[in-house]
PDB file of N, H, CA, C and O in Angstrom:
ATOM      1  N   MET A   1    -100.038 131.234 -13.334  1.00  0.00           N
ATOM      2  CA  MET A   1    -100.267 130.756 -14.670  1.00  0.00           C
ATOM      3  C   MET A   1    -100.663 131.611 -15.834  1.00  0.00           C
ATOM      4  O   MET A   1    -101.883 131.495 -15.948  1.00  0.00           O
ATOM      5  N   LYS A   2    -100.048 132.658 -17.024  1.00  0.00           N
ATOM      6  H   LYS A   2     -99.057 132.752 -16.932  1.00  0.00           H
ATOM      7  CA  LYS A   2    -101.055 133.381 -17.668  1.00  0.00           C
ATOM      8  C   LYS A   2    -101.575 132.609 -18.373  1.00  0.00           C
ATOM      9  O   LYS A   2    -101.117 131.475 -18.518  1.00  0.00           O
ATOM     10  N   VAL A   3    -102.832 133.100 -19.081  1.00  0.00           N
ATOM     11  H   VAL A   3    -103.204 134.020 -18.963  1.00  0.00           H
ATOM     12  CA  VAL A   3    -103.398 133.059 -19.828  1.00  0.00           C
ATOM     13  C   VAL A   3    -103.354 133.678 -20.652  1.00  0.00           C
ATOM     14  O   VAL A   3    -103.694 134.859 -20.730  1.00  0.00           O
ATOM     15  N   GLN A   4    -102.474 132.295 -22.257  1.00  0.00           N
ATOM     16  H   GLN A   4    -102.197 131.336 -22.193  1.00  0.00           H
ATOM     17  CA  GLN A   4    -103.014 134.085 -23.781  1.00  0.00           C
ATOM     18  C   GLN A   4    -104.014 133.846 -24.327  1.00  0.00           C
ATOM     19  O   GLN A   4    -104.303 132.696 -24.658  1.00  0.00           O
ATOM     20  N   TYR A   5    -104.646 134.693 -24.511  1.00  0.00           N
ATOM     21  H   TYR A   5    -104.411 135.627 -24.242  1.00  0.00           H
ATOM     22  CA  TYR A   5    -105.934 134.084 -25.416  1.00  0.00           C
ATOM     23  C   TYR A   5    -105.674 134.047 -26.797  1.00  0.00           C
ATOM     24  O   TYR A   5    -104.558 134.361 -27.209  1.00  0.00           O
ATOM     25  N   ARG A   6    -106.677 133.660 -27.649  1.00  0.00           N
ATOM     26  H   ARG A   6    -107.584 133.405 -27.314  1.00  0.00           H
ATOM     27  CA  ARG A   6    -106.605 133.861 -29.046  1.00  0.00           C
ATOM     28  C   ARG A   6    -107.970 133.765 -29.087  1.00  0.00           C
ATOM     29  O   ARG A   6    -108.896 133.397 -28.364  1.00  0.00           O
ATOM     30  N   ALA A   7    -107.641 134.559 -30.990  1.00  0.00           N
ATOM     31  H   ALA A   7    -106.889 134.857 -31.578  1.00  0.00           H
ATOM     32  CA  ALA A   7    -109.005 135.081 -31.378  1.00  0.00           C
ATOM     33  C   ALA A   7    -109.689 134.095 -32.818  1.00  0.00           C
ATOM     34  O   ALA A   7    -109.344 132.925 -32.978  1.00  0.00           O
ATOM     35  N   CYS A   8    -110.141 134.416 -33.251  1.00  0.00           N
ATOM     36  H   CYS A   8    -110.421 135.366 -33.121  1.00  0.00           H
ATOM     37  CA  CYS A   8    -110.707 133.117 -34.224  1.00  0.00           C
ATOM     38  C   CYS A   8    -110.455 133.973 -34.807  1.00  0.00           C
ATOM     39  O   CYS A   8    -110.378 135.044 -34.205  1.00  0.00           O
ATOM     40  N   LYS A   9    -110.073 133.929 -36.983  1.00  0.00           N
ATOM     41  H   LYS A   9    -110.135 133.059 -37.472  1.00  0.00           H
ATOM     42  CA  LYS A   9    -110.405 134.769 -37.969  1.00  0.00           C
ATOM     43  C   LYS A   9    -111.026 134.955 -38.240  1.00  0.00           C
ATOM     44  O   LYS A   9    -110.998 135.882 -39.050  1.00  0.00           O
ATOM     45  N   LYS A  10    -112.446 134.283 -37.893  1.00  0.00           N
ATOM     46  H   LYS A  10    -112.469 133.530 -37.235  1.00  0.00           H
ATOM     47  CA  LYS A  10    -113.966 133.802 -38.609  1.00  0.00           C
ATOM     48  C   LYS A  10    -114.769 134.799 -37.999  1.00  0.00           C
ATOM     49  O   LYS A  10    -115.036 135.861 -38.561  1.00  0.00           O
ATOM     50  N   CYS A  11    -115.276 134.397 -36.535  1.00  0.00           N
ATOM     51  H   CYS A  11    -115.059 133.534 -36.078  1.00  0.00           H
ATOM     52  CA  CYS A  11    -115.380 134.914 -35.708  1.00  0.00           C
ATOM     53  C   CYS A  11    -115.397 136.158 -34.549  1.00  0.00           C
ATOM     54  O   CYS A  11    -116.335 136.477 -33.818  1.00  0.00           O
ATOM     55  N   LYS A  12    -113.700 136.898 -34.652  1.00  0.00           N
ATOM     56  H   LYS A  12    -112.938 136.639 -35.246  1.00  0.00           H
ATOM     57  CA  LYS A  12    -113.186 136.745 -33.057  1.00  0.00           C
ATOM     58  C   LYS A  12    -113.989 136.939 -31.366  1.00  0.00           C
ATOM     59  O   LYS A  12    -114.289 137.781 -30.520  1.00  0.00           O
ATOM     60  N   ARG A  13    -114.032 135.661 -31.636  1.00  0.00           N
ATOM     61  H   ARG A  13    -113.788 134.977 -32.323  1.00  0.00           H
ATOM     62  CA  ARG A  13    -113.723 134.455 -30.385  1.00  0.00           C
ATOM     63  C   ARG A  13    -113.158 135.206 -30.045  1.00  0.00           C
ATOM     64  O   ARG A  13    -112.928 136.178 -30.764  1.00  0.00           O
ATOM     65  N   LEU A  14    -112.461 135.057 -28.243  1.00  0.00           N
ATOM     66  H   LEU A  14    -112.648 134.268 -27.659  1.00  0.00           H
ATOM     67  CA  LEU A  14    -111.207 134.597 -27.527  1.00  0.00           C
ATOM     68  C   LEU A  14    -111.540 133.547 -26.714  1.00  0.00           C
ATOM     69  O   LEU A  14    -112.467 133.442 -25.911  1.00  0.00           O
ATOM     70  N   THR A  15    -110.182 132.353 -27.189  1.00  0.00           N
ATOM     71  H   THR A  15    -109.429 132.438 -27.841  1.00  0.00           H
ATOM     72  CA  THR A  15    -109.929 131.551 -26.378  1.00  0.00           C
ATOM     73  C   THR A  15    -108.759 131.128 -26.054  1.00  0.00           C
ATOM     74  O   THR A  15    -107.709 131.753 -26.199  1.00  0.00           O
ATOM     75  N   PRO A  16    -108.911 129.894 -25.535  1.00  0.00           N
ATOM     76  CA  PRO A  16    -107.077 129.975 -24.925  1.00  0.00           C
ATOM     77  C   PRO A  16    -107.129 129.184 -25.702  1.00  0.00           C
ATOM     78  O   PRO A  16    -105.969 128.775 -25.656  1.00  0.00           O
ATOM     79  N   GLU A  17    -107.856 128.312 -26.810  1.00  0.00           N
ATOM     80  H   GLU A  17    -108.798 128.644 -26.847  1.00  0.00           H
ATOM     81  CA  GLU A  17    -107.702 126.900 -27.600  1.00  0.00           C
ATOM     82  C   GLU A  17    -107.204 127.631 -29.010  1.00  0.00           C
ATOM     83  O   GLU A  17    -107.415 128.724 -29.538  1.00  0.00           O
ATOM     84  N   LYS A  18    -106.432 126.445 -29.335  1.00  0.00           N
ATOM     85  H   LYS A  18    -106.261 125.558 -28.907  1.00  0.00           H
ATOM     86  CA  LYS A  18    -105.817 126.780 -30.851  1.00  0.00           C
ATOM     87  C   LYS A  18    -106.781 126.500 -32.176  1.00  0.00           C
ATOM     88  O   LYS A  18    -106.503 126.842 -33.326  1.00  0.00           O
ATOM     89  N   THR A  19    -107.961 125.809 -31.755  1.00  0.00           N
ATOM     90  H   THR A  19    -108.187 125.531 -30.821  1.00  0.00           H
ATOM     91  CA  THR A  19    -109.351 126.020 -32.871  1.00  0.00           C
ATOM     92  C   THR A  19    -110.186 127.202 -31.593  1.00  0.00           C
ATOM     93  O   THR A  19    -109.867 127.593 -30.470  1.00  0.00           O
ATOM     94  N   CYS A  20    -111.422 127.458 -32.559  1.00  0.00           N
ATOM     95  H   CYS A  20    -111.681 127.141 -33.471  1.00  0.00           H
ATOM     96  CA  CYS A  20    -112.531 127.929 -32.831  1.00  0.00           C
ATOM     97  C   CYS A  20    -113.453 127.085 -31.239  1.00  0.00           C
ATOM     98  O   CYS A  20    -113.124 126.026 -30.704  1.00  0.00           O
ATOM     99  N   PRO A  21    -114.438 127.865 -30.903  1.00  0.00           N
ATOM    100  CA  PRO A  21    -115.068 126.133 -30.586  1.00  0.00           C
ATOM    101  C   PRO A  21    -116.190 126.993 -30.727  1.00  0.00           C
ATOM    102  O   PRO A  21    -116.935 127.141 -29.758  1.00  0.00           O
ATOM    103  N   ILE A  22    -116.514 127.835 -32.265  1.00  0.00           N
ATOM    104  H   ILE A  22    -115.909 127.715 -33.052  1.00  0.00           H
ATOM    105  CA  ILE A  22    -117.612 128.878 -32.380  1.00  0.00           C
ATOM    106  C   ILE A  22    -118.127 127.522 -34.221  1.00  0.00           C
ATOM    107  O   ILE A  22    -119.068 126.901 -34.715  1.00  0.00           O
ATOM    108  N   HIS A  23    -116.503 127.882 -34.466  1.00  0.00           N
ATOM    109  H   HIS A  23    -115.738 128.386 -34.064  1.00  0.00           H
ATOM    110  CA  HIS A  23    -115.980 126.912 -35.694  1.00  0.00           C
ATOM    111  C   HIS A  23    -114.235 126.697 -35.462  1.00  0.00           C
ATOM    112  O   HIS A  23    -113.183 127.307 -35.274  1.00  0.00           O
ATOM    113  N   PRO A  24    -115.011 124.950 -35.685  1.00  0.00           N
ATOM    114  CA  PRO A  24    -114.668 124.404 -35.551  1.00  0.00           C
ATOM    115  C   PRO A  24    -113.457 123.737 -36.507  1.00  0.00           C
ATOM    116  O   PRO A  24    -112.572 122.977 -36.115  1.00  0.00           O
ATOM    117  N   ASP A  25    -113.635 124.160 -37.659  1.00  0.00           N
ATOM    118  H   ASP A  25    -114.354 124.778 -37.977  1.00  0.00           H
ATOM    119  CA  ASP A  25    -112.548 124.013 -38.696  1.00  0.00           C
ATOM    120  C   ASP A  25    -111.575 125.534 -38.818  1.00  0.00           C
ATOM    121  O   ASP A  25    -110.524 125.636 -39.450  1.00  0.00           O
ATOM    122  N   GLU A  26    -112.046 126.289 -38.276  1.00  0.00           N
ATOM    123  H   GLU A  26    -112.900 126.206 -37.763  1.00  0.00           H
ATOM    124  CA  GLU A  26    -110.741 128.145 -38.533  1.00  0.00           C
ATOM    125  C   GLU A  26    -110.007 128.025 -36.850  1.00  0.00           C
ATOM    126  O   GLU A  26    -110.413 127.940 -35.691  1.00  0.00           O
ATOM    127  N   LYS A  27    -108.401 128.097 -37.746  1.00  0.00           N
ATOM    128  H   LYS A  27    -108.071 128.166 -38.688  1.00  0.00           H
ATOM    129  CA  LYS A  27    -107.068 127.830 -36.445  1.00  0.00           C
ATOM    130  C   LYS A  27    -107.824 129.525 -35.263  1.00  0.00           C
ATOM    131  O   LYS A  27    -108.546 130.503 -35.461  1.00  0.00           O
ATOM    132  N   THR A  28    -107.196 129.038 -34.344  1.00  0.00           N
ATOM    133  H   THR A  28    -106.610 128.244 -34.184  1.00  0.00           H
ATOM    134  CA  THR A  28    -107.698 131.315 -33.566  1.00  0.00           C
ATOM    135  C   THR A  28    -106.055 131.318 -33.713  1.00  0.00           C
ATOM    136  O   THR A  28    -105.183 130.451 -33.772  1.00  0.00           O
ATOM    137  N   THR A  29    -106.114 133.174 -33.748  1.00  0.00           N
ATOM    138  H   THR A  29    -106.822 133.879 -33.699  1.00  0.00           H
ATOM    139  CA  THR A  29    -104.161 133.239 -34.118  1.00  0.00           C
ATOM    140  C   THR A  29    -104.584 134.263 -32.650  1.00  0.00           C
ATOM    141  O   THR A  29    -105.602 134.633 -32.065  1.00  0.00           O
ATOM    142  N   THR A  30    -103.024 134.420 -32.526  1.00  0.00           N
ATOM    143  H   THR A  30    -102.197 134.119 -33.002  1.00  0.00           H
ATOM    144  CA  THR A  30    -102.109 135.814 -31.410  1.00  0.00           C
ATOM    145  C   THR A  30    -102.330 136.533 -32.250  1.00  0.00           C
ATOM    146  O   THR A  30    -102.708 137.476 -31.555  1.00  0.00           O
ATOM    147  N   GLU A  31    -102.404 136.860 -33.180  1.00  0.00           N
ATOM    148  H   GLU A  31    -102.096 136.093 -33.744  1.00  0.00           H
ATOM    149  CA  GLU A  31    -103.032 138.505 -33.758  1.00  0.00           C
ATOM    150  C   GLU A  31    -103.520 139.569 -33.291  1.00  0.00           C
ATOM    151  O   GLU A  31    -103.226 139.099 -32.192  1.00  0.00           O
ATOM    152  N   TRP A  32    -103.802 140.170 -33.139  1.00  0.00           N
ATOM    153  H   TRP A  32    -104.041 140.552 -34.032  1.00  0.00           H
ATOM    154  CA  TRP A  32    -106.011 140.844 -32.726  1.00  0.00           C
ATOM    155  C   TRP A  32    -104.971 141.769 -31.261  1.00  0.00           C
ATOM    156  O   TRP A  32    -103.962 141.566 -30.586  1.00  0.00           O
ATOM    157  N   PHE A  33    -105.910 142.677 -31.403  1.00  0.00           N
ATOM    158  H   PHE A  33    -106.730 142.841 -31.952  1.00  0.00           H
ATOM    159  CA  PHE A  33    -106.003 144.317 -30.486  1.00  0.00           C
ATOM    160  C   PHE A  33    -107.030 144.263 -29.804  1.00  0.00           C
ATOM    161  O   PHE A  33    -108.154 144.176 -30.297  1.00  0.00           O
ATOM    162  N   GLY A  34    -106.842 144.297 -28.857  1.00  0.00           N
ATOM    163  H   GLY A  34    -105.928 144.367 -28.457  1.00  0.00           H
ATOM    164  CA  GLY A  34    -108.437 145.879 -28.196  1.00  0.00           C
ATOM    165  C   GLY A  34    -109.632 143.857 -28.156  1.00  0.00           C
ATOM    166  O   GLY A  34    -109.517 143.050 -29.078  1.00  0.00           O
ATOM    167  N   PHE A  35    -110.823 143.528 -26.568  1.00  0.00           N
ATOM    168  H   PHE A  35    -110.917 144.184 -25.819  1.00  0.00           H
ATOM    169  CA  PHE A  35    -111.448 143.085 -27.055  1.00  0.00           C
ATOM    170  C   PHE A  35    -112.743 143.709 -26.247  1.00  0.00           C
ATOM    171  O   PHE A  35    -112.652 144.900 -25.948  1.00  0.00           O
ATOM    172  N   LEU A  36    -113.802 143.084 -25.912  1.00  0.00           N
ATOM    173  H   LEU A  36    -113.875 142.117 -26.155  1.00  0.00           H
ATOM    174  CA  LEU A  36    -115.120 143.073 -25.163  1.00  0.00           C
ATOM    175  C   LEU A  36    -115.393 142.450 -24.771  1.00  0.00           C
ATOM    176  O   LEU A  36    -115.336 141.278 -25.144  1.00  0.00           O
ATOM    177  N   ILE A  37    -115.913 142.922 -23.651  1.00  0.00           N
ATOM    178  H   ILE A  37    -115.959 143.874 -23.348  1.00  0.00           H
ATOM    179  CA  ILE A  37    -117.060 141.024 -23.085  1.00  0.00           C
ATOM    180  C   ILE A  37    -118.364 141.447 -23.485  1.00  0.00           C
ATOM    181  O   ILE A  37    -118.843 142.520 -23.119  1.00  0.00           O
ATOM    182  N   ILE A  38    -118.936 140.652 -24.207  1.00  0.00           N
ATOM    183  H   ILE A  38    -118.547 139.780 -24.504  1.00  0.00           H
ATOM    184  CA  ILE A  38    -120.823 141.283 -24.463  1.00  0.00           C
ATOM    185  C   ILE A  38    -120.898 139.749 -23.065  1.00  0.00           C
ATOM    186  O   ILE A  38    -120.059 138.873 -22.856  1.00  0.00           O
ATOM    187  N   THR A  39    -122.405 140.028 -22.300  1.00  0.00           N
ATOM    188  H   THR A  39    -123.086 140.740 -22.470  1.00  0.00           H
ATOM    189  CA  THR A  39    -122.683 139.604 -21.245  1.00  0.00           C
ATOM    190  C   THR A  39    -124.440 139.249 -21.636  1.00  0.00           C
ATOM    191  O   THR A  39    -125.175 138.266 -21.549  1.00  0.00           O
ATOM    192  N   GLU A  40    -124.586 140.898 -22.170  1.00  0.00           N
ATOM    193  H   GLU A  40    -123.989 141.697 -22.240  1.00  0.00           H
ATOM    194  CA  GLU A  40    -126.652 140.511 -22.782  1.00  0.00           C
ATOM    195  C   GLU A  40    -126.419 140.880 -24.201  1.00  0.00           C
ATOM    196  O   GLU A  40    -126.950 141.987 -24.123  1.00  0.00           O
ATOM    197  N   PRO A  41    -126.082 140.814 -25.282  1.00  0.00           N
ATOM    198  CA  PRO A  41    -126.309 141.206 -26.461  1.00  0.00           C
ATOM    199  C   PRO A  41    -127.424 141.327 -26.469  1.00  0.00           C
ATOM    200  O   PRO A  41    -127.799 142.430 -26.072  1.00  0.00           O
ATOM    201  N   GLU A  42    -128.172 140.655 -26.757  1.00  0.00           N
ATOM    202  H   GLU A  42    -127.867 139.759 -27.080  1.00  0.00           H
ATOM    203  CA  GLU A  42    -129.629 141.617 -27.074  1.00  0.00           C
ATOM    204  C   GLU A  42    -129.956 143.295 -26.723  1.00  0.00           C
ATOM    205  O   GLU A  42    -130.533 144.058 -27.498  1.00  0.00           O
ATOM    206  N   PHE A  43    -129.564 143.564 -25.694  1.00  0.00           N
ATOM    207  H   PHE A  43    -129.096 142.944 -25.064  1.00  0.00           H
ATOM    208  CA  PHE A  43    -129.692 144.723 -24.913  1.00  0.00           C
ATOM    209  C   PHE A  43    -128.017 145.784 -25.710  1.00  0.00           C
ATOM    210  O   PHE A  43    -127.803 146.903 -25.242  1.00  0.00           O
ATOM    211  N   SER A  44    -127.493 145.476 -26.330  1.00  0.00           N
ATOM    212  H   SER A  44    -127.667 144.568 -26.710  1.00  0.00           H
ATOM    213  CA  SER A  44    -126.445 146.225 -25.872  1.00  0.00           C
ATOM    214  C   SER A  44    -126.271 146.539 -28.071  1.00  0.00           C
ATOM    215  O   SER A  44    -126.281 145.759 -29.024  1.00  0.00           O
ATOM    216  N   ALA A  45    -126.109 148.384 -27.919  1.00  0.00           N
ATOM    217  H   ALA A  45    -126.101 149.018 -27.146  1.00  0.00           H
ATOM    218  CA  ALA A  45    -125.584 147.972 -28.892  1.00  0.00           C
ATOM    219  C   ALA A  45    -124.316 148.634 -29.406  1.00  0.00           C
ATOM    220  O   ALA A  45    -124.157 149.603 -30.148  1.00  0.00           O
ATOM    221  N   ILE A  46    -123.419 147.784 -28.763  1.00  0.00           N
ATOM    222  H   ILE A  46    -123.548 146.997 -28.161  1.00  0.00           H
ATOM    223  CA  ILE A  46    -121.985 147.873 -29.612  1.00  0.00           C
ATOM    224  C   ILE A  46    -122.262 146.137 -30.263  1.00  0.00           C
ATOM    225  O   ILE A  46    -121.796 145.781 -31.345  1.00  0.00           O
ATOM    226  N   ALA A  47    -122.833 145.510 -29.644  1.00  0.00           N
ATOM    227  H   ALA A  47    -123.212 145.799 -28.765  1.00  0.00           H
ATOM    228  CA  ALA A  47    -122.760 143.893 -30.411  1.00  0.00           C
ATOM    229  C   ALA A  47    -123.467 143.936 -31.503  1.00  0.00           C
ATOM    230  O   ALA A  47    -123.186 143.510 -32.623  1.00  0.00           O
ATOM    231  N   LYS A  48    -124.692 144.637 -31.006  1.00  0.00           N
ATOM    232  H   LYS A  48    -124.920 144.983 -30.095  1.00  0.00           H
ATOM    233  CA  LYS A  48    -125.326 144.363 -32.939  1.00  0.00           C
ATOM    234  C   LYS A  48    -124.592 145.669 -33.282  1.00  0.00           C
ATOM    235  O   LYS A  48    -124.271 145.365 -34.431  1.00  0.00           O
ATOM    236  N   ARG A  49    -124.032 147.068 -33.084  1.00  0.00           N
ATOM    237  H   ARG A  49    -124.292 147.314 -32.150  1.00  0.00           H
ATOM    238  CA  ARG A  49    -123.574 147.330 -34.850  1.00  0.00           C
ATOM    239  C   ARG A  49    -122.008 146.359 -34.401  1.00  0.00           C
ATOM    240  O   ARG A  49    -121.101 147.174 -34.570  1.00  0.00           O
ATOM    241  N   ALA A  50    -121.580 145.432 -34.073  1.00  0.00           N
ATOM    242  H   ALA A  50    -122.317 144.770 -33.935  1.00  0.00           H
ATOM    243  CA  ALA A  50    -120.184 144.366 -33.696  1.00  0.00           C
ATOM    244  C   ALA A  50    -120.750 142.873 -34.264  1.00  0.00           C
ATOM    245  O   ALA A  50    -120.081 141.871 -34.011  1.00  0.00           O
ATOM    246  N   GLY A  51    -122.129 142.750 -35.116  1.00  0.00           N
ATOM    247  H   GLY A  51    -122.672 143.564 -35.321  1.00  0.00           H
ATOM    248  CA  GLY A  51    -122.424 141.621 -35.192  1.00  0.00           C
ATOM    249  C   GLY A  51    -122.358 140.066 -34.394  1.00  0.00           C
ATOM    250  O   GLY A  51    -122.330 138.887 -34.748  1.00  0.00           O
ATOM    251  N   ILE A  52    -122.353 141.005 -32.822  1.00  0.00           N
ATOM    252  H   ILE A  52    -122.376 141.962 -32.535  1.00  0.00           H
ATOM    253  CA  ILE A  52    -122.057 139.923 -31.654  1.00  0.00           C
ATOM    254  C   ILE A  52    -124.398 139.580 -31.466  1.00  0.00           C
ATOM    255  O   ILE A  52    -125.423 140.252 -31.580  1.00  0.00           O
ATOM    256  N   SER A  53    -123.891 137.742 -31.050  1.00  0.00           N
ATOM    257  H   SER A  53    -123.059 137.196 -30.958  1.00  0.00           H
ATOM    258  CA  SER A  53    -125.281 137.680 -31.056  1.00  0.00           C
ATOM    259  C   SER A  53    -124.973 136.335 -30.350  1.00  0.00           C
ATOM    260  O   SER A  53    -125.660 135.330 -30.529  1.00  0.00           O
ATOM    261  N   GLU A  54    -123.407 136.410 -29.170  1.00  0.00           N
ATOM    262  H   GLU A  54    -122.849 137.227 -29.024  1.00  0.00           H
ATOM    263  CA  GLU A  54    -123.813 135.677 -28.541  1.00  0.00           C
ATOM    264  C   GLU A  54    -123.223 135.777 -27.124  1.00  0.00           C
ATOM    265  O   GLU A  54    -122.298 136.588 -27.113  1.00  0.00           O
ATOM    266  N   PRO A  55    -123.357 135.457 -26.439  1.00  0.00           N
ATOM    267  CA  PRO A  55    -122.610 136.082 -25.113  1.00  0.00           C
ATOM    268  C   PRO A  55    -120.954 135.931 -24.847  1.00  0.00           C
ATOM    269  O   PRO A  55    -120.596 134.773 -24.636  1.00  0.00           O
ATOM    270  N   GLY A  56    -119.709 137.145 -24.828  1.00  0.00           N
ATOM    271  H   GLY A  56    -120.000 138.086 -25.000  1.00  0.00           H
ATOM    272  CA  GLY A  56    -118.645 135.805 -24.748  1.00  0.00           C
ATOM    273  C   GLY A  56    -117.313 136.898 -24.811  1.00  0.00           C
ATOM    274  O   GLY A  56    -117.909 137.687 -25.545  1.00  0.00           O
ATOM    275  N   MET A  57    -116.692 137.203 -24.719  1.00  0.00           N
ATOM    276  H   MET A  57    -116.209 136.563 -24.123  1.00  0.00           H
ATOM    277  CA  MET A  57    -115.386 138.383 -25.370  1.00  0.00           C
ATOM    278  C   MET A  57    -114.852 138.300 -26.779  1.00  0.00           C
ATOM    279  O   MET A  57    -115.211 137.495 -27.638  1.00  0.00           O
ATOM    280  N   TYR A  58    -114.236 138.944 -26.855  1.00  0.00           N
ATOM    281  H   TYR A  58    -113.945 139.597 -26.156  1.00  0.00           H
ATOM    282  CA  TYR A  58    -113.922 138.834 -28.336  1.00  0.00           C
ATOM    283  C   TYR A  58    -112.281 140.068 -28.355  1.00  0.00           C
ATOM    284  O   TYR A  58    -111.548 140.715 -27.607  1.00  0.00           O
ATOM    285  N   ALA A  59    -112.578 139.607 -30.227  1.00  0.00           N
ATOM    286  H   ALA A  59    -113.173 139.081 -30.835  1.00  0.00           H
ATOM    287  CA  ALA A  59    -111.054 140.839 -30.081  1.00  0.00           C
ATOM    288  C   ALA A  59    -112.094 142.204 -31.095  1.00  0.00           C
ATOM    289  O   ALA A  59    -113.252 142.091 -31.494  1.00  0.00           O
ATOM    290  N   ILE A  60    -111.527 142.918 -31.193  1.00  0.00           N
ATOM    291  H   ILE A  60    -110.585 143.010 -30.869  1.00  0.00           H
ATOM    292  CA  ILE A  60    -111.784 143.821 -31.832  1.00  0.00           C
ATOM    293  C   ILE A  60    -111.136 143.793 -33.002  1.00  0.00           C
ATOM    294  O   ILE A  60    -111.730 143.494 -34.037  1.00  0.00           O
ATOM    295  N   LYS A  61    -109.557 144.170 -32.970  1.00  0.00           N
ATOM    296  H   LYS A  61    -109.075 144.413 -32.129  1.00  0.00           H
ATOM    297  CA  LYS A  61    -109.136 143.515 -34.715  1.00  0.00           C
ATOM    298  C   LYS A  61    -108.390 141.979 -35.085  1.00  0.00           C
ATOM    299  O   LYS A  61    -107.716 141.689 -34.096  1.00  0.00           O
ATOM    300  N   VAL A  62    -108.311 141.297 -35.749  1.00  0.00           N
ATOM    301  H   VAL A  62    -108.859 141.532 -36.552  1.00  0.00           H
ATOM    302  CA  VAL A  62    -107.316 140.451 -35.973  1.00  0.00           C
ATOM    303  C   VAL A  62    -107.106 140.670 -36.945  1.00  0.00           C
ATOM    304  O   VAL A  62    -107.702 141.289 -37.827  1.00  0.00           O
ATOM    305  N   ARG A  63    -105.524 139.785 -36.834  1.00  0.00           N
ATOM    306  H   ARG A  63    -105.040 139.282 -36.118  1.00  0.00           H
ATOM    307  CA  ARG A  63    -105.147 140.393 -37.943  1.00  0.00           C
ATOM    308  C   ARG A  63    -104.669 138.438 -38.739  1.00  0.00           C
ATOM    309  O   ARG A  63    -104.017 137.498 -38.283  1.00  0.00           O
ATOM    310  N   GLN A  64    -105.430 138.658 -40.051  1.00  0.00           N
ATOM    311  H   GLN A  64    -105.960 139.421 -40.421  1.00  0.00           H
ATOM    312  CA  GLN A  64    -105.403 137.303 -40.512  1.00  0.00           C
ATOM    313  C   GLN A  64    -104.110 136.751 -41.231  1.00  0.00           C
ATOM    314  O   GLN A  64    -104.076 135.587 -41.632  1.00  0.00           O
TER     315      GLN A  64
END
């Protein structure tokens, strides 16, 4: 079965849930484009530039 990921509008974290696990009051959307997989944010220049401090999957662009 195919998993449809949704992006948090606040932190851009990808999740299959309808609410963000980090921001429970924030709804997620299916309107996102591209993604990053960050495993070690403390050593990643891309994670630092994107403001990501937790490992996980993140959308590059989220439509509000």
